[in-house]
N, C-alpha and C positions, 0 to 999 in steps of 0.2 A: 405699617398702620397707621404713618403722617399722612400719608396721601390725600386714605380716605377718612383724616380727621379735615382734612382743607377742605374737601369735598364736601363734605357734612358743613362743614361754615362757611362757605362763598353759596350755598345754596340757602340754607336757614337762619344765615345773619343779615349775609347783604342782598338777597334773591336773585343771585345769577341764572341766568339759563344752565342751559351743558353745557353749549358751544362758547361760551363764558368763558364757564370752568374748565371746561377739557382743555383752553386757550391756555389757564396760567396754571391747572398744574400736570401740563404737557401728557395727556392720555386721551384717547379718544373719545369722542362724544360718547360711543357707548358701553366704553368702560363705565363711563360718568352716570350713564342710565341705569345698566345693572349695578353698582354698588350702592342709587339712591335705593333701588328697588329692595334690596336685598335688606336696608338702613330699615325700610317702611316696614318689610316680614317682619324682620326681630322687630319691632315696637320699640325702636331706640328714640328718644328724643332728643334734641339740643338745647341746651349743649347738657355733653356728657356728661354723669358725674365721675368725683374723683376714686369712683371705687371700679371703672369702669378702664381697665389696664386692658394694653395691646392685645394683651394673652384671649381677655378675655369680653374686646373686640372682635377679637377674629374669630372665637366659636360662636358669636353670635351670626356671624355675616355667613359666615362660611362650614356651619354643622354637618348639611350634608356634601360636600364635595367630596365626588370621585364616587359619591352611590347615585346606583342605576337603578331603576326599579324596570318590572313588567322582564319582558322573554329575550335573550342575543336575539337579534336578526340576522347574526352566521352563525354559519357552523364552529362549536367549541373545540379545540383543540383539546387535549389529552396533555395537561397539565407538568402532572405528573410525569408521563413520557418527555416531556421538554425537558424535565427539570434533569432526570438523567442523564438522557443527552449531553446536554451543556456540560456534565463532567469528560464528555471525550476529549481527550484533543484534537486543536481544530478543527472541533464543532461550535459554532455561533448560534446567537440568534436570527443574524439573517438568513443562513443556513436550512435551517428549520422552519424560519417561515414560509422560504421558496420551495421545500419540498408537501408544506401544507397548503401553500395557495395550487401549486400544481393538483393536488389533489380536492383542493374546494376552490375552485376562478372565485366565490362570488366573496369570501371569505375577508376575514380582515385582513386591511392596509396594513402594512408592518411597521407605523406609529402604534398604532391601536393595539396589532400583535404585541408590540414590546411592553406597551402598557398595562394589557392584564395580565400578562406573565409576572412580572413586577409587584403588580398587586395581590396574587395570585403567591406567589414566595412568600412576601413578607407575611402571610402566614403562616406560615413554616414553625412547627416546634424546634426548641432551642437545639437541640442536636443533629436539625442539618441546617440553621442557619446558615452556615459558615459555609462560606463554596469551594470547597477540596477537591483539585484535580486526581481521575484514575490513578492508582497507584503510586501516589506521589507521597504521600505519609503515613508512618506507623507511630501513633504518638500510646507511650507506655509510663506507665506510674504502676505504685503497690497504691493495694486499698487504705485506710488509716483502720479498720477495722479486722482484728484476727481472729484466728477458729480455734476452737480447745480442742489437743489430742491427748488422749488418756493413754500414756506409755508405760507407766506400769502398772497393771492394774491389780496387782495386792496390795501397794500401797496408796494407787489413786494418785502418783502423781503426772500432771498435767503441766504442757507443752504449749504454746500457740505459733501455729503458725500463718505464715505470715502472702497473702494473697496479691499476686501480680497480674497487672492486667494488661492486657493491648489490644488497640481497638485501631483498626483501618479508616483516615478520613473520608474518603467515598463513601462506599460502601455501611461504614458502621460496622462490619462484622464484628467480634471481640474474642478475647480468647482471654483465658484469665488459668492458672497455676499457684497452685498454694507447696508452699516452701519454709523450708525451718528460718534461714533469717535473709536479711536484706545486704549479705554481703556479695563481695565483684563474683567467687565463683556464682553462686544463685540469680546475681542479677542476668549474667550474659547467657548459663543453662536456659531460663524462661525464655531469653530473646530467642534461641538457636531454633526451642521446641516451636514457640511462635509461630516464625518462619515456614518449618515444615509445615505446621498447620494449615497454614496460610499456601503453600504450595507455592511461594516465591516470597522477591525480595524487593521491597520499595523503596524508591529513589531516597527519602530522607528519614531517620530517625529520631521521632523529636521525644525526648524525655526531660524531665524540671533538672533543678539544679541540683538535685542531692549529689553527695560526695561520691558512691557510689559510681558516680558517671560524670560528674564533672568538677576537677581539681579546684579551677580557680571560676569562681563565674562572674561574669561579664558583658555588659550590652552592644559592645561591639567586637571583642575577641576572646570570646571565653576560650579557658584552656579544658579541652577532653581529655579523661584518662585515656590514657596510651592504651594500654589492655581491650579497654570498649571499643576506641577506634577501628584498630583492627580488623575488631572481630565483625563489625559494620565495612569494614573494606575486603574482608572474603568474601563478605556478600555481595559486594559490590555498591553498599550503600552508603550514605552518609550522612554526620551526627549534627543534629542543629537544635540546642539545648533551647526552651522558651528565655525568652529576655527576666531578670530578674524584676520581682514583684510587677508581672505583665498576667494575673491568673487566666485575662480572656486568650493568652496564646494557645491555653493547651486548654479550650473549653470542649474539646470533642473528649480529651478523654478524662475528664475531669466528669462531666456528663455520662460516659460510659463507665466510670469506677459508682458513681450514686448507683446507675442501673442496675450491675453487678452486682453493688449488696445487696439492693432490696430484693434484685430477684434470686441471689446464689444465698447468701447468707442469710434473708429473711426466710427461706424455705426449707434452711439448715441447721434452722437456731434448736429443733427440737433433739437432733439426729444426734447418737457417742459415735466420737471415731477413736480407733485404737490404732490406728498408722496414716501417714501423709497419705499412703498408697490411695486410704479408703474416702479422704478425703479431693484428693486429686478425681477418683472414680465418679464419686456424686457430685462433682464441678463438671464435668465433661457429662453429664447425664441430661441435667440444667442447660450447658450452654447449648445444649444440641435443640433444645427446646427456644433457646431465647435467637438461635440464629435462624434455624429452618420451621422454624411453625410461625411462630411471633412474627404480623404483619405491620409495619411501618405505617405509622398515621398517614397522609395525604402522597404518600406515594403508592402505596397500594400494594405491597411486595415485600418478603423478607427480606432479613440483611442478607442471607444466602444466594438467593436470586439476582441480589443487587450486587454482589460481590459476584458471582458469575459473570454476569451481565458487564460489569463498567471496570470492576480492580482487574481479574484475574490476569484478562487479553496483554496486560499493562504493568504487571508485577512481573520484573527479571527470573529470570532460569536461577533455583538454586545450584552450585558449585557442586564437583562432583565427590567433593570430600566433605566429614561433616565437621565445619568448626571445632575444636582442641585446644581446651581453655588454656591459655598461657599468660602467665605472669611475668612483669617486668621488675628487673631489681638492677641498682645501680652497685655495682664491685668493683675492688680495684684489685688488681693484679702484684702478688706480692716476689721478692726478688728472686723467688726459685718459678716463677713466671707461672702461678697459679693463681686460681680462683677458688677462693670457698662458696658455698654454697651446701645451708641444710647437713656442716659437718661432714662436705666429704670437698674434696679437692680437682678440680679441671685445670687440666693445661690451655696458656692460649702460645703462640709463639714468643719467644722468648725474646726480642723487640722491643716486648711488648710488658717488660717486667715494669710492677709500680706505675702503669699507665692507666689510668678512669676505663672502665667497660662495662656495655648496660649485659645483663644476662636476661634471657626468654627460656621463662622456664614451663613448663610442660611435665603431667604426669612418667614422662617416658624420656627424653629427649631434655641439652642443655645447650642453648645457643647462643653466642658470647660475640658481641657485637662492637667495636671500633669508631666512631664516626659514621654510625652507618651499614657498616659493611663491618658483614660475618667474616672474623678470624678463625673461629675454632666453633667444633658440633661434637657433641657427644653424647654417648648413652648414660640417664639418668641413674646413680648409685646410690645406696643406702649410707645414711650420714654414720661410716663408720669411723672418721678418722683415717681411710688411704687416701692415696693418689692416684687418680685415672690421669694418663701422660701418653700424648701420644708422639711418637719419636719423632715427627718431622718438627714438633716443636724447638725441640732442645738445639744446642747449640752443637756444633761439630764435636767437639772436646769432650763435652757429657755425654752424646750417642756413644759415641766410640766405647766409654766406661756403661757407659749402659747397658748397652749387648753383650756385656760378660755379667753371669750369672753364676749359682752353688757348684750346680752340674757341669756348665761347661766348663772352667776351671777344675774341677775332679774330671773333667774328660781330657784338657788338656794338659793335666799334670801326669795322667796316669800315660799318656803317651811317649811322657821323657822318659820315665822309670818310675818301679814302684818304690824306689826311697824319695823322689820328687811328688807321688801323692801320698805318701805318709806326712810327708813332713806340710805340706798346702794344707791337708786336714785338719793337722794338730794346729796350724795356724787360725783356720778356721773357727776349732774349735776353745783355744783360747781364748778369744775378744770375747765380751760381752755378748755384743752381736756379730754376725756371721759376716754381713755389710763390710765391716771394719775391719776385715784381714781380704776383703778385696785387693788392695791396690799393695801391701805387702805378695801376696799368691801371683797378681798380674807382672809384678817386679821379680821374680823367680822364673817364672814360666818362659815371662822376653830373653833371660838373659841365655837363652841359646841359640839367639840370632851371633849372639856377640865370640859361644864358647860350644857350642855343639850340646847336642842331646846326655853324651855320655858323662861330659865332664861337668855339666849339671846336676846331673841325675846323682853323679860322683860326690859329687858336694853336698848334695843335700844328707847324704849319706853321713858324708863326715859331720853334718851339723846336729843330725839329730846324733851321734854318739857325743859329742860334747855340751846338748838341751842346748844349740843358740838357734830358739825356732823367728829368726828376723830375715828380713832381704838385706842388711847391712851384711850379718855374719857370713852367708852364701856364699858374696860377693867378697868381700872380704880373702876365704879361702879359693876362690876360683884364681881373686887376682894371685895369690899367693902361692899356687899350685900345692896347695894343701889337700886337695881332692887325692893325691897321687900315695899320701900319706897314712890313707887307713885305715887302720886296726883289723877291719877284716884282713885284708891282703899280707899284714906282716906276716914276716918268716917264722915259723916257731923256733920253738926256746926249748933250750930242756931245762928241765925239773930242777929246782933248787934242792938242795941236800944241808939240812941245818936242824938240828938236834930239841930245838924249836919249835918246830913243824912236824905238828902231830900226824902222820898215817890215817888211811881209810881203816885202817883194823881199829883206831881209835874209838870211831863211831859205831861201831857193833859191838 
């Protein structure tokens, strides 16, 4: 506006002509002439008052700028179709103009074609103002309002259901689902159901900076929840959270949340629900109306039609296997090379004892990782305080010991002889826990290598006679050759005749 003021000053104060003014202000004479004409039409009088600011001056001179009167001289393109086509990959205004001019050789030239399209696009509603590529982004968020569900009819106890909303950027196809909470399992479950409802996965998932999705919000390097990132990776997508305190980054989902709240919650406000399934059934019916039957203004088609035309061909196909929720936890292996998870202990290779590991926990499996490498996998067991141990995870000395069970000890002892079997049974029975007698029994059984089965069985019989139920006693009997002096093999002696000894007749 500074140049306009100079033109007016040179004209009305100094009385210069158009050429002289154009020379001084550096503008064409036609521009000077047009500016003076507009000033005369607007009724401006020099000098301009203090109330005539640059904005007021511009509005007075160019208030009708960009408006056209009368009929178009050329065939008008279908701007809604042009707008939809621009969302496709590799499609530009140049390509669309080439197609337009091929159909209408007398149509608008390229520059005018672009101007008319931009003028049409500037009047689009808020939900269509952003230019989103087809199949590129899925915006996700929770609605602020909840749905009341009566969970106990007798007592009238209620519970609030939270409404998850997902909307595709290009077609605005929307998905909504009610859940009891906004925790990680429900958050991921809603994502999986939404992707299955769309029949494909986008390139990017765009959440806000809620803790369930983003551990640490940062404009440049946000830290995404590992489980959430794993779910996105399973479907070939990535997570791109919005910038902190930048609500315009998620304008699409905010508008969709507002539409869903009005379209769903407003229509459901008089209904009474007794289960989450009833809520989701009602939501599904209303979503069908929103996506399949409600025509978008200025575009001239429904969200479903726009989705089938633009988004569906560009979405990534879903994987063969459905995503299974997996939780990650940091654990440290104990000295016994076992990791505790929900009161159950799972083994890792013994070389990782006392090392920190990462546990991936699903409903059926436990996977343990060390520096990104999986080192163990187990079927998940109930939290009963017991141990799940893989023999390959044990050192060789532990493995040899672990192969021995009570049944095997009894079987090996019986192969030596009845006395050896009886001694091992008594050793195991004498201990508070049978496994405490394993080593003593193993020692007795391994004496066969040095002394043979017959001598070991005889030594066990001798130990039973003297009530010596230890490995050391059996070994001492063998070393001192006392196994040959068993009382059962002693020669019979003559009866003792003494007046103090009562005979058998005394007891009858």
